[in-house]
Steps between C-alpha positions, in 0.01 A plus 500: 500500500474325834709211380754742352548662843514163671779373284711812551441499871608133507808574288596787739457280804695214352779733407538644842458165676756334273753776580428452877552120472825535298641759746424273795679211339792717415555585864649147532784598274589792728492262805749269312721802429490611861605152629785485246622841607500380864695186400751725317540713813333803323276627777437846338409323173255282686339803660466673171322201340275460802390870496420472137300186577304695769414763244385252242284330771325835561429528133354141507268604780391805308426294184307250702273785637459635147395164371240456770367848440472426119316178566230687700440741211461267216238252390717195483348162571534406868712192394757727328515728803558206731779359286683826468460581870632158603808515285579870606443432874708189506790649321485810726529266792801336333669838469425564870690183589786610281498836681504323839796288381682825399426649840664196667806540278532866610504388864757230430746744330665585825575139585728228368304210349640150491626442142316167463175663606542793266582276210176303568302823488658578158394156379151559633457844341634363162210249497259776613613702202433205264160445666403868437637503144300189414184648647569820306513305176186309593314823552626639167362193329162499677308687233689394183574137572298361806631148444864612517413725801368196679813301412720783640291521817591136576870593482435784753404232754823299423713801570298580816571151626875565456457820712339282765793267504745792551280632779526172685872487445547847643295412807723202552808734467357732753478202745852399408656837570246617753752509791729731292236751402349786703143385584351824360694451173375139493138621517561746210659235287208270561268785408692555180470136401130499584419815302683365197303171522175702529585691192558173311168365644319807360642435159383145520148618601482724195622204286215293649249769410642518137422126467146568615465774245647279212283189573373387161137594459 
């Protein structure tokens, strides 16, 4: 009977934590939509997407708290609790960085952004989307095909490296156009680039942990 309850407690925790992780990764898609709306001159559309992103982020926080509460009630092995908490916490942080990126976009809506810089942000977020999508697939495969999950986690790092390159390019563009941009706007643009890079770094960290979990025994 004790083992029966343990399995169902574990199933419930895994179900909630998986939903939290998938929602966190999906926030990247809304960030992509928001930047595309800005590029298209659709400020109201960008605001709508960002408002939805903020609501989803609140749900992610709520699910994280629920997972932690469930972990304290069950009799899961300490190793299982540690693995779940690490994945949930790291992806919650990733969602926070995406939210910070969205806040920067909200601030920038009232200002004209140099086209070359904006296009570079679109390139950066496209790679961030691929990074998150690859990690999502790796997580999905974690229980059913650990070897394939490990293979996908390596691709997460490849996409994260591409995000890093866009980050450096944007910083060079900020230097190039620095004399033409309001200093306060320049700071927000830098913050946006940094937050997006941090989101990609968080994805890579989860990918690293997946490789730890899938080391052949």
